[in-house]
py3Dmol code that shows the C-alpha trace and the ligand (Angstrom):
import py3Dmol

protein = """\
ATOM      1  CA  UNK A   1       0.000   0.000   0.000  1.00  0.00           C
ATOM      2  CA  UNK A   2       1.218   3.515  -0.732  1.00  0.00           C
ATOM      3  CA  UNK A   3       1.125   5.781   2.310  1.00  0.00           C
ATOM      4  CA  UNK A   4       1.521   9.477   1.549  1.00  0.00           C
ATOM      5  CA  UNK A   5       2.573  11.935   4.247  1.00  0.00           C
ATOM      6  CA  UNK A   6       1.355  15.322   3.006  1.00  0.00           C
ATOM      7  CA  UNK A   7       2.154  18.222   5.294  1.00  0.00           C
ATOM      8  CA  UNK A   8       2.175  21.829   4.188  1.00  0.00           C
ATOM      9  CA  UNK A   9       3.776  22.489   7.595  1.00  0.00           C
ATOM     10  CA  UNK A  10       6.420  19.737   7.809  1.00  0.00           C
ATOM     11  CA  UNK A  11       7.133  17.421  10.732  1.00  0.00           C
ATOM     12  CA  UNK A  12      10.684  17.334  12.123  1.00  0.00           C
ATOM     13  CA  UNK A  13      13.143  15.190  10.157  1.00  0.00           C
ATOM     14  CA  UNK A  14      13.289  12.716  13.042  1.00  0.00           C
ATOM     15  CA  UNK A  15       9.508  12.313  12.978  1.00  0.00           C
ATOM     16  CA  UNK A  16       9.486  11.831   9.195  1.00  0.00           C
ATOM     17  CA  UNK A  17      12.236   9.191   9.520  1.00  0.00           C
ATOM     18  CA  UNK A  18      10.235   7.400  12.238  1.00  0.00           C
ATOM     19  CA  UNK A  19       7.052   7.451  10.153  1.00  0.00           C
ATOM     20  CA  UNK A  20       8.944   6.131   7.121  1.00  0.00           C
ATOM     21  CA  UNK A  21      10.408   3.291   9.195  1.00  0.00           C
ATOM     22  CA  UNK A  22       7.028   2.282  10.668  1.00  0.00           C
ATOM     23  CA  UNK A  23       5.442   2.267   7.190  1.00  0.00           C
ATOM     24  CA  UNK A  24       8.277   0.434   5.415  1.00  0.00           C
ATOM     25  CA  UNK A  25       8.823  -2.120   8.209  1.00  0.00           C
ATOM     26  CA  UNK A  26       5.189  -3.139   7.713  1.00  0.00           C
ATOM     27  CA  UNK A  27       5.841  -3.689   4.007  1.00  0.00           C
ATOM     28  CA  UNK A  28       4.153  -0.527   2.696  1.00  0.00           C
ATOM     29  CA  UNK A  29       5.508   2.180   0.396  1.00  0.00           C
ATOM     30  CA  UNK A  30       6.279   5.588   1.872  1.00  0.00           C
ATOM     31  CA  UNK A  31       5.839   8.874  -0.027  1.00  0.00           C
ATOM     32  CA  UNK A  32       6.364  12.441   1.175  1.00  0.00           C
ATOM     33  CA  UNK A  33       4.975  15.803   0.082  1.00  0.00           C
ATOM     34  CA  UNK A  34       6.017  18.778   2.197  1.00  0.00           C
ATOM     35  CA  UNK A  35       5.619  22.564   2.002  1.00  0.00           C
ATOM     36  CA  UNK A  36       3.332  22.327  -0.998  1.00  0.00           C
ATOM     37  CA  UNK A  37       1.824  25.598  -2.118  1.00  0.00           C
ATOM     38  CA  UNK A  38      -1.154  24.454  -4.159  1.00  0.00           C
ATOM     39  CA  UNK A  39      -3.892  21.905  -3.470  1.00  0.00           C
ATOM     40  CA  UNK A  40      -3.314  20.545  -7.006  1.00  0.00           C
ATOM     41  CA  UNK A  41       0.073  19.245  -5.805  1.00  0.00           C
ATOM     42  CA  UNK A  42      -1.669  17.345  -3.028  1.00  0.00           C
ATOM     43  CA  UNK A  43      -4.235  15.886  -5.433  1.00  0.00           C
ATOM     44  CA  UNK A  44      -1.474  14.795  -7.784  1.00  0.00           C
ATOM     45  CA  UNK A  45       0.641  13.195  -5.045  1.00  0.00           C
ATOM     46  CA  UNK A  46      -2.396  11.377  -3.600  1.00  0.00           C
ATOM     47  CA  UNK A  47      -3.639  10.065  -6.974  1.00  0.00           C
ATOM     48  CA  UNK A  48      -2.357   6.517  -6.365  1.00  0.00           C
ATOM     49  CA  UNK A  49      -2.180   6.564  -2.538  1.00  0.00           C
ATOM     50  CA  UNK A  50      -4.096   4.107  -0.381  1.00  0.00           C
ATOM     51  CA  UNK A  51      -3.438   6.003   2.855  1.00  0.00           C
ATOM     52  CA  UNK A  52      -2.784   9.612   3.754  1.00  0.00           C
ATOM     53  CA  UNK A  53      -1.282  11.291   6.814  1.00  0.00           C
ATOM     54  CA  UNK A  54      -1.965  15.027   7.149  1.00  0.00           C
ATOM     55  CA  UNK A  55      -1.851  17.825   9.729  1.00  0.00           C
ATOM     56  CA  UNK A  56      -4.085  20.883   9.188  1.00  0.00           C
ATOM     57  CA  UNK A  57      -4.019  20.228   5.437  1.00  0.00           C
ATOM     58  CA  UNK A  58      -7.380  20.584   3.680  1.00  0.00           C
ATOM     59  CA  UNK A  59      -8.827  17.217   2.686  1.00  0.00           C
ATOM     60  CA  UNK A  60     -12.028  17.770   0.722  1.00  0.00           C
ATOM     61  CA  UNK A  61     -14.209  16.159  -1.929  1.00  0.00           C
ATOM     62  CA  UNK A  62     -11.847  17.215  -4.728  1.00  0.00           C
ATOM     63  CA  UNK A  63      -9.082  15.253  -3.023  1.00  0.00           C
ATOM     64  CA  UNK A  64     -11.235  12.139  -2.604  1.00  0.00           C
ATOM     65  CA  UNK A  65     -12.245  12.406  -6.278  1.00  0.00           C
ATOM     66  CA  UNK A  66      -8.593  12.635  -7.301  1.00  0.00           C
ATOM     67  CA  UNK A  67      -7.496   9.704  -5.088  1.00  0.00           C
ATOM     68  CA  UNK A  68      -9.803   6.785  -5.932  1.00  0.00           C
ATOM     69  CA  UNK A  69      -7.615   4.178  -4.165  1.00  0.00           C
ATOM     70  CA  UNK A  70      -7.656   6.029  -0.846  1.00  0.00           C
ATOM     71  CA  UNK A  71      -8.916   3.929   2.094  1.00  0.00           C
ATOM     72  CA  UNK A  72      -7.797   5.863   5.164  1.00  0.00           C
ATOM     73  CA  UNK A  73      -6.800   9.403   6.138  1.00  0.00           C
ATOM     74  CA  UNK A  74      -5.175   9.983   9.518  1.00  0.00           C
ATOM     75  CA  UNK A  75      -5.013  13.527  10.833  1.00  0.00           C
ATOM     76  CA  UNK A  76      -1.801  13.516  12.885  1.00  0.00           C
ATOM     77  CA  UNK A  77      -3.258  15.718  15.595  1.00  0.00           C
ATOM     78  CA  UNK A  78      -6.500  16.364  17.415  1.00  0.00           C
ATOM     79  CA  UNK A  79      -8.773  18.694  15.439  1.00  0.00           C
ATOM     80  CA  UNK A  80     -10.162  17.293  12.183  1.00  0.00           C
ATOM     81  CA  UNK A  81     -12.206  20.277  11.020  1.00  0.00           C
ATOM     82  CA  UNK A  82      -9.868  20.402   7.985  1.00  0.00           C
ATOM     83  CA  UNK A  83     -11.322  17.131   6.708  1.00  0.00           C
ATOM     84  CA  UNK A  84     -14.694  16.879   4.991  1.00  0.00           C
ATOM     85  CA  UNK A  85     -16.049  13.870   6.890  1.00  0.00           C
ATOM     86  CA  UNK A  86     -19.187  13.570   4.813  1.00  0.00           C
ATOM     87  CA  UNK A  87     -17.203  13.498   1.576  1.00  0.00           C
ATOM     88  CA  UNK A  88     -14.864  10.930   3.153  1.00  0.00           C
ATOM     89  CA  UNK A  89     -17.746   8.689   4.161  1.00  0.00           C
ATOM     90  CA  UNK A  90     -19.326   9.014   0.725  1.00  0.00           C
ATOM     91  CA  UNK A  91     -15.990   8.027  -0.822  1.00  0.00           C
ATOM     92  CA  UNK A  92     -15.754   5.045   1.561  1.00  0.00           C
ATOM     93  CA  UNK A  93     -12.678   6.472   3.283  1.00  0.00           C
ATOM     94  CA  UNK A  94     -12.016   6.007   7.004  1.00  0.00           C
ATOM     95  CA  UNK A  95     -10.872   9.137   8.859  1.00  0.00           C
ATOM     96  CA  UNK A  96      -8.966   8.971  12.158  1.00  0.00           C
ATOM     97  CA  UNK A  97      -7.159  11.440  14.407  1.00  0.00           C
ATOM     98  CA  UNK A  98      -4.440  10.888  17.006  1.00  0.00           C
ATOM     99  CA  UNK A  99      -5.973  12.388  20.154  1.00  0.00           C
ATOM    100  CA  UNK A 100      -3.649  13.373  22.988  1.00  0.00           C
ATOM    101  CA  UNK A 101      -0.411  12.966  21.057  1.00  0.00           C
ATOM    102  CA  UNK A 102       0.364  16.668  20.764  1.00  0.00           C
ATOM    103  CA  UNK A 103      -1.584  17.962  23.776  1.00  0.00           C
ATOM    104  CA  UNK A 104       1.320  18.713  26.069  1.00  0.00           C
ATOM    105  CA  UNK A 105       3.002  20.820  23.388  1.00  0.00           C
ATOM    106  CA  UNK A 106      -0.120  22.971  22.981  1.00  0.00           C
ATOM    107  CA  UNK A 107      -0.568  23.203  26.759  1.00  0.00           C
ATOM    108  CA  UNK A 108       2.979  24.475  27.225  1.00  0.00           C
ATOM    109  CA  UNK A 109       2.300  27.176  24.632  1.00  0.00           C
ATOM    110  CA  UNK A 110      -0.851  28.234  26.527  1.00  0.00           C
ATOM    111  CA  UNK A 111       1.172  28.762  29.693  1.00  0.00           C
ATOM    112  CA  UNK A 112       3.909  30.518  27.699  1.00  0.00           C
ATOM    113  CA  UNK A 113       1.334  32.866  26.212  1.00  0.00           C
ATOM    114  CA  UNK A 114      -0.241  33.497  29.618  1.00  0.00           C
ATOM    115  CA  UNK A 115       3.118  34.589  31.003  1.00  0.00           C
ATOM    116  CA  UNK A 116       3.972  36.607  27.890  1.00  0.00           C
ATOM    117  CA  UNK A 117       0.661  38.467  28.186  1.00  0.00           C
ATOM    118  CA  UNK A 118       0.971  38.916  31.960  1.00  0.00           C
ATOM    119  CA  UNK A 119       4.438  40.426  31.396  1.00  0.00           C
ATOM    120  CA  UNK A 120       3.225  42.815  28.690  1.00  0.00           C
ATOM    121  CA  UNK A 121       5.122  41.016  25.931  1.00  0.00           C
ATOM    122  CA  UNK A 122       8.357  41.383  27.929  1.00  0.00           C
ATOM    123  CA  UNK A 123       8.342  45.118  27.281  1.00  0.00           C
ATOM    124  CA  UNK A 124       9.895  46.001  30.620  1.00  0.00           C
ATOM    125  CA  UNK A 125       6.689  47.558  31.957  1.00  0.00           C
ATOM    126  CA  UNK A 126       5.171  46.221  35.178  1.00  0.00           C
ATOM    127  CA  UNK A 127       3.263  43.039  34.630  1.00  0.00           C
ATOM    128  CA  UNK A 128       1.780  40.450  36.975  1.00  0.00           C
ATOM    129  CA  UNK A 129       2.508  36.920  38.117  1.00  0.00           C
ATOM    130  CA  UNK A 130       0.203  34.108  37.118  1.00  0.00           C
ATOM    131  CA  UNK A 131       0.687  32.464  40.504  1.00  0.00           C
ATOM    132  CA  UNK A 132      -2.505  32.741  42.550  1.00  0.00           C
ATOM    133  CA  UNK A 133      -4.527  33.987  39.567  1.00  0.00           C
ATOM    134  CA  UNK A 134      -7.742  32.409  38.298  1.00  0.00           C
ATOM    135  CA  UNK A 135      -7.570  30.359  35.106  1.00  0.00           C
ATOM    136  CA  UNK A 136     -10.730  29.347  33.230  1.00  0.00           C
ATOM    137  CA  UNK A 137     -10.560  26.522  30.704  1.00  0.00           C
ATOM    138  CA  UNK A 138     -13.318  26.467  28.101  1.00  0.00           C
ATOM    139  CA  UNK A 139     -13.701  22.692  27.594  1.00  0.00           C
ATOM    140  CA  UNK A 140     -11.786  20.039  29.470  1.00  0.00           C
ATOM    141  CA  UNK A 141     -10.237  17.782  26.860  1.00  0.00           C
ATOM    142  CA  UNK A 142      -6.689  16.540  26.512  1.00  0.00           C
ATOM    143  CA  UNK A 143      -5.005  19.946  26.036  1.00  0.00           C
ATOM    144  CA  UNK A 144      -6.992  21.498  28.893  1.00  0.00           C
ATOM    145  CA  UNK A 145      -6.041  18.694  31.270  1.00  0.00           C
ATOM    146  CA  UNK A 146      -2.365  19.268  30.530  1.00  0.00           C
ATOM    147  CA  UNK A 147      -2.806  23.037  30.977  1.00  0.00           C
ATOM    148  CA  UNK A 148      -4.494  22.401  34.348  1.00  0.00           C
ATOM    149  CA  UNK A 149      -1.696  20.100  35.511  1.00  0.00           C
ATOM    150  CA  UNK A 150       0.984  22.670  34.615  1.00  0.00           C
ATOM    151  CA  UNK A 151      -1.031  25.626  35.985  1.00  0.00           C
ATOM    152  CA  UNK A 152      -1.384  23.882  39.331  1.00  0.00           C
ATOM    153  CA  UNK A 153       2.395  23.971  39.608  1.00  0.00           C
ATOM    154  CA  UNK A 154       2.160  27.760  39.242  1.00  0.00           C
ATOM    155  CA  UNK A 155      -0.383  27.878  42.080  1.00  0.00           C
ATOM    156  CA  UNK A 156      -3.259  28.965  39.863  1.00  0.00           C
ATOM    157  CA  UNK A 157      -6.904  28.488  40.795  1.00  0.00           C
ATOM    158  CA  UNK A 158      -8.475  26.586  37.920  1.00  0.00           C
ATOM    159  CA  UNK A 159     -12.066  26.177  36.775  1.00  0.00           C
ATOM    160  CA  UNK A 160     -13.613  24.716  33.647  1.00  0.00           C
ATOM    161  CA  UNK A 161     -16.835  24.058  31.806  1.00  0.00           C
ATOM    162  CA  UNK A 162     -17.437  21.134  29.473  1.00  0.00           C
ATOM    163  CA  UNK A 163     -20.808  19.624  28.643  1.00  0.00           C
ATOM    164  CA  UNK A 164     -19.084  16.354  27.691  1.00  0.00           C
ATOM    165  CA  UNK A 165     -17.114  15.945  30.930  1.00  0.00           C
ATOM    166  CA  UNK A 166     -18.685  14.927  34.254  1.00  0.00           C
ATOM    167  CA  UNK A 167     -18.063  17.307  37.175  1.00  0.00           C
ATOM    168  CA  UNK A 168     -16.466  14.433  39.149  1.00  0.00           C
ATOM    169  CA  UNK A 169     -13.696  14.150  36.542  1.00  0.00           C
ATOM    170  CA  UNK A 170     -13.020  17.875  36.915  1.00  0.00           C
ATOM    171  CA  UNK A 171     -12.857  17.793  40.695  1.00  0.00           C
ATOM    172  CA  UNK A 172     -10.722  14.642  40.584  1.00  0.00           C
ATOM    173  CA  UNK A 173      -8.246  16.683  38.523  1.00  0.00           C
ATOM    174  CA  UNK A 174      -8.343  19.491  41.105  1.00  0.00           C
ATOM    175  CA  UNK A 175     -10.355  21.787  38.843  1.00  0.00           C
ATOM    176  CA  UNK A 176     -13.606  23.527  39.862  1.00  0.00           C
ATOM    177  CA  UNK A 177     -16.633  23.023  37.603  1.00  0.00           C
ATOM    178  CA  UNK A 178     -17.918  26.466  36.515  1.00  0.00           C
ATOM    179  CA  UNK A 179     -21.673  27.013  36.828  1.00  0.00           C
ATOM    180  CA  UNK A 180     -22.035  28.423  33.305  1.00  0.00           C
ATOM    181  CA  UNK A 181     -19.993  29.635  30.349  1.00  0.00           C
ATOM    182  CA  UNK A 182     -20.858  33.208  31.320  1.00  0.00           C
ATOM    183  CA  UNK A 183     -19.558  32.563  34.844  1.00  0.00           C
ATOM    184  CA  UNK A 184     -16.331  31.144  33.435  1.00  0.00           C
ATOM    185  CA  UNK A 185     -15.661  34.376  31.534  1.00  0.00           C
ATOM    186  CA  UNK A 186     -16.831  36.597  34.415  1.00  0.00           C
ATOM    187  CA  UNK A 187     -14.712  35.032  37.098  1.00  0.00           C
ATOM    188  CA  UNK A 188     -11.297  34.330  35.618  1.00  0.00           C
ATOM    189  CA  UNK A 189      -8.210  36.478  35.094  1.00  0.00           C
ATOM    190  CA  UNK A 190      -7.149  34.270  32.201  1.00  0.00           C
ATOM    191  CA  UNK A 191      -9.496  32.257  29.974  1.00  0.00           C
ATOM    192  CA  UNK A 192      -8.070  29.668  27.592  1.00  0.00           C
ATOM    193  CA  UNK A 193     -10.221  28.368  24.739  1.00  0.00           C
ATOM    194  CA  UNK A 194     -10.171  24.633  23.997  1.00  0.00           C
ATOM    195  CA  UNK A 195     -13.316  23.952  21.994  1.00  0.00           C
ATOM    196  CA  UNK A 196     -13.258  22.472  18.486  1.00  0.00           C
ATOM    197  CA  UNK A 197     -14.602  24.356  15.456  1.00  0.00           C
ATOM    198  CA  UNK A 198     -18.018  22.889  14.676  1.00  0.00           C
ATOM    199  CA  UNK A 199     -21.185  24.429  13.195  1.00  0.00           C
ATOM    200  CA  UNK A 200     -22.337  24.946  16.819  1.00  0.00           C
ATOM    201  CA  UNK A 201     -19.153  26.663  18.069  1.00  0.00           C
ATOM    202  CA  UNK A 202     -18.101  28.817  15.109  1.00  0.00           C
ATOM    203  CA  UNK A 203     -18.390  32.506  16.038  1.00  0.00           C
ATOM    204  CA  UNK A 204     -19.696  31.570  19.492  1.00  0.00           C
ATOM    205  CA  UNK A 205     -17.168  33.620  21.484  1.00  0.00           C
ATOM    206  CA  UNK A 206     -17.976  37.258  20.923  1.00  0.00           C
ATOM    207  CA  UNK A 207     -19.075  40.495  22.532  1.00  0.00           C
ATOM    208  CA  UNK A 208     -21.295  38.906  25.162  1.00  0.00           C
ATOM    209  CA  UNK A 209     -18.682  36.570  26.619  1.00  0.00           C
ATOM    210  CA  UNK A 210     -15.511  38.610  26.126  1.00  0.00           C
ATOM    211  CA  UNK A 211     -16.949  41.798  27.618  1.00  0.00           C
ATOM    212  CA  UNK A 212     -17.805  39.860  30.794  1.00  0.00           C
ATOM    213  CA  UNK A 213     -14.122  39.304  31.570  1.00  0.00           C
ATOM    214  CA  UNK A 214     -12.775  41.058  34.661  1.00  0.00           C
ATOM    215  CA  UNK A 215     -10.474  44.081  34.505  1.00  0.00           C
ATOM    216  CA  UNK A 216      -7.054  43.298  33.071  1.00  0.00           C
ATOM    217  CA  UNK A 217      -8.070  39.834  31.847  1.00  0.00           C
ATOM    218  CA  UNK A 218      -6.358  37.802  29.137  1.00  0.00           C
ATOM    219  CA  UNK A 219      -8.099  35.631  26.537  1.00  0.00           C
ATOM    220  CA  UNK A 220      -5.926  32.909  24.985  1.00  0.00           C
ATOM    221  CA  UNK A 221      -6.908  30.975  21.870  1.00  0.00           C
ATOM    222  CA  UNK A 222      -4.825  27.983  20.812  1.00  0.00           C
ATOM    223  CA  UNK A 223      -7.887  26.138  19.494  1.00  0.00           C
ATOM    224  CA  UNK A 224      -9.361  27.437  16.236  1.00  0.00           C
ATOM    225  CA  UNK A 225      -9.715  31.032  15.021  1.00  0.00           C
ATOM    226  CA  UNK A 226     -13.225  30.358  13.728  1.00  0.00           C
ATOM    227  CA  UNK A 227     -14.720  29.975  17.215  1.00  0.00           C
ATOM    228  CA  UNK A 228     -14.142  33.676  17.938  1.00  0.00           C
ATOM    229  CA  UNK A 229     -16.335  36.341  16.357  1.00  0.00           C
ATOM    230  CA  UNK A 230     -13.493  38.522  15.115  1.00  0.00           C
ATOM    231  CA  UNK A 231     -15.347  41.767  14.498  1.00  0.00           C
ATOM    232  CA  UNK A 232     -16.950  41.588  17.961  1.00  0.00           C
ATOM    233  CA  UNK A 233     -13.523  40.845  19.439  1.00  0.00           C
ATOM    234  CA  UNK A 234     -12.204  44.052  17.826  1.00  0.00           C
ATOM    235  CA  UNK A 235     -15.190  45.968  19.221  1.00  0.00           C
ATOM    236  CA  UNK A 236     -14.604  44.722  22.764  1.00  0.00           C
ATOM    237  CA  UNK A 237     -10.847  45.406  22.604  1.00  0.00           C
ATOM    238  CA  UNK A 238     -11.737  48.976  21.579  1.00  0.00           C
ATOM    239  CA  UNK A 239     -14.236  49.380  24.433  1.00  0.00           C
ATOM    240  CA  UNK A 240     -12.024  47.697  27.024  1.00  0.00           C
ATOM    241  CA  UNK A 241      -8.412  48.951  26.860  1.00  0.00           C
ATOM    242  CA  UNK A 242      -7.556  46.639  29.756  1.00  0.00           C
ATOM    243  CA  UNK A 243      -8.175  43.338  27.897  1.00  0.00           C
ATOM    244  CA  UNK A 244      -5.658  41.253  25.944  1.00  0.00           C
ATOM    245  CA  UNK A 245      -6.067  38.605  23.231  1.00  0.00           C
ATOM    246  CA  UNK A 246      -3.198  36.188  22.540  1.00  0.00           C
ATOM    247  CA  UNK A 247      -3.704  33.520  19.906  1.00  0.00           C
ATOM    248  CA  UNK A 248      -1.862  30.722  18.180  1.00  0.00           C
ATOM    249  CA  UNK A 249      -4.562  30.753  15.551  1.00  0.00           C
ATOM    250  CA  UNK A 250      -4.179  34.079  13.778  1.00  0.00           C
ATOM    251  CA  UNK A 251      -7.526  35.794  13.245  1.00  0.00           C
ATOM    252  CA  UNK A 252      -8.633  36.914   9.800  1.00  0.00           C
ATOM    253  CA  UNK A 253      -8.358  40.532  11.030  1.00  0.00           C
ATOM    254  CA  UNK A 254      -4.894  40.036  12.610  1.00  0.00           C
ATOM    255  CA  UNK A 255      -3.306  42.972  10.761  1.00  0.00           C
ATOM    256  CA  UNK A 256      -6.084  45.334  11.882  1.00  0.00           C
ATOM    257  CA  UNK A 257      -5.962  44.104  15.493  1.00  0.00           C
ATOM    258  CA  UNK A 258      -2.155  44.365  15.624  1.00  0.00           C
ATOM    259  CA  UNK A 259      -2.277  47.899  14.273  1.00  0.00           C
ATOM    260  CA  UNK A 260      -5.046  49.093  16.595  1.00  0.00           C
ATOM    261  CA  UNK A 261      -4.105  47.199  19.764  1.00  0.00           C
ATOM    262  CA  UNK A 262      -0.384  46.520  19.329  1.00  0.00           C
ATOM    263  CA  UNK A 263       0.452  46.095  23.020  1.00  0.00           C
ATOM    264  CA  UNK A 264      -2.558  43.926  23.812  1.00  0.00           C
ATOM    265  CA  UNK A 265      -2.628  41.315  21.070  1.00  0.00           C
ATOM    266  CA  UNK A 266      -0.175  38.667  19.946  1.00  0.00           C
ATOM    267  CA  UNK A 267      -0.380  36.113  17.139  1.00  0.00           C
ATOM    268  CA  UNK A 268       2.131  33.432  16.238  1.00  0.00           C
ATOM    269  CA  UNK A 269       3.270  33.802  12.615  1.00  0.00           C
ATOM    270  CA  UNK A 270       2.257  30.180  11.961  1.00  0.00           C
ATOM    271  CA  UNK A 271       0.217  27.842  14.178  1.00  0.00           C
ATOM    272  CA  UNK A 272       2.898  26.605  16.574  1.00  0.00           C
ATOM    273  CA  UNK A 273       1.103  24.809  19.406  1.00  0.00           C
ATOM    274  CA  UNK A 274       1.944  21.330  18.142  1.00  0.00           C
ATOM    275  CA  UNK A 275       5.210  22.342  16.528  1.00  0.00           C
ATOM    276  CA  UNK A 276       7.669  20.610  18.852  1.00  0.00           C
ATOM    277  CA  UNK A 277       9.995  17.707  18.111  1.00  0.00           C
ATOM    278  CA  UNK A 278       8.163  15.623  20.711  1.00  0.00           C
ATOM    279  CA  UNK A 279       4.648  16.331  19.410  1.00  0.00           C
ATOM    280  CA  UNK A 280       5.743  15.740  15.787  1.00  0.00           C
ATOM    281  CA  UNK A 281       7.185  12.389  16.766  1.00  0.00           C
ATOM    282  CA  UNK A 282       4.253  11.324  18.962  1.00  0.00           C
ATOM    283  CA  UNK A 283       1.510  12.317  16.512  1.00  0.00           C
ATOM    284  CA  UNK A 284       3.396  11.224  13.387  1.00  0.00           C
ATOM    285  CA  UNK A 285       4.341   7.765  14.690  1.00  0.00           C
ATOM    286  CA  UNK A 286       0.845   7.252  16.137  1.00  0.00           C
ATOM    287  CA  UNK A 287      -0.628   8.070  12.709  1.00  0.00           C
ATOM    288  CA  UNK A 288       1.747   5.627  10.979  1.00  0.00           C
ATOM    289  CA  UNK A 289       0.983   2.868  13.501  1.00  0.00           C
ATOM    290  CA  UNK A 290      -2.760   3.431  13.128  1.00  0.00           C
ATOM    291  CA  UNK A 291      -2.468   3.012   9.351  1.00  0.00           C
ATOM    292  CA  UNK A 292      -0.357  -0.144   9.737  1.00  0.00           C
ATOM    293  CA  UNK A 293      -2.936  -1.584  12.172  1.00  0.00           C
ATOM    294  CA  UNK A 294      -5.808  -0.632   9.867  1.00  0.00           C
ATOM    295  CA  UNK A 295      -4.275  -2.452   6.884  1.00  0.00           C
ATOM    296  CA  UNK A 296      -3.270  -5.390   9.104  1.00  0.00           C
ATOM    297  CA  UNK A 297      -6.685  -6.254  10.571  1.00  0.00           C
ATOM    298  CA  UNK A 298      -9.097  -3.347  10.074  1.00  0.00           C
ATOM    299  CA  UNK A 299      -8.424  -1.771  13.489  1.00  0.00           C
ATOM    300  CA  UNK A 300     -10.074   1.669  13.521  1.00  0.00           C
ATOM    301  CA  UNK A 301     -10.140   2.667  17.174  1.00  0.00           C
ATOM    302  CA  UNK A 302      -9.679   6.378  16.484  1.00  0.00           C
ATOM    303  CA  UNK A 303     -12.168   6.575  13.622  1.00  0.00           C
ATOM    304  CA  UNK A 304     -14.132   9.845  13.579  1.00  0.00           C
ATOM    305  CA  UNK A 305     -16.505   9.273  10.634  1.00  0.00           C
TER     306      UNK A 305
END
"""
ligand_1 = """\
11
LIG
C -4.394 19.899 16.380
O -5.592 20.010 16.123
O -3.854 18.803 16.611
C -3.552 21.144 16.505
O -4.271 22.259 16.140
C -2.235 21.060 15.747
O -2.360 21.304 14.376
P -1.098 21.203 13.401
O -0.708 19.773 13.293
O -1.550 21.765 12.105
O 0.015 22.003 13.992
"""
view = py3Dmol.view(width=600, height=400)
view.addModel(protein, "pdb")
view.setStyle({"model": 0}, {"cartoon": {"style": "trace"}})
view.addModel(ligand_1, "xyz")
view.setStyle({"model": 1}, {"stick": {}})
view.zoomTo()
view.show()
């Protein structure tokens, strides 16, 4: 079977070598497409592939049409909003993700951003310490749980809200269940967003929630840019000169926000949460092993469609 690794944002060399080894040791053929600039290159490379490993790369109907032999796509990472699941199912293609494999990397970036914001982007002006401050986690999945574990070491007081997580699991992790989403935004010095982009969540964080944040609060987004209503965010930042927005998922209006609120916003030049040697290796090898297992005996434990 031909397994194509197609990553516009490449994995580390060590991760690529590990993926290649796992694929070839199982008797499959390995192919690599990195830093491509046009979706036509992806369609061409995938034309005779039976399996595909991607990151945030767009996998849509046109790709399935161009790759008739494709049987499985593994998103080496958590969020799979870049993959058209309906088109995959219609094409008879299994889609999987690799949950948890890059979570610690993203969590470390959240804490890094919290400190960077609290210290006014290291400008030399007086900032604050995150120790003893209140941290609200919107959703309590794998990244959030890592953030909570690290934040506890800083002596932060942590709360969360997640309709899919029982309150007992939160308290067992030393995290207070928030009574409502509004309460989470109202009662935390730092709020970190960890919801996926779905039709229900897109644009759901806007004026109402952000303007509830207490004086001097910081909103951190390492999830997906689409979940924030960007024009309402700009409005609230204008109305509230005390608030900050730091994101690893650059908003569509990043240039405008940076120009208007230079000291209070920060965006990574390219999504960097999962861009560590460790996360590349964990997610990449997990993806390769999942494909090997799928072709071996149909194992599809991490199937999402
Ligand atoms: C994920 O959903 O796993 C993260 O957003 C990482 O995405 P990336 O692999 O494109 O860096």
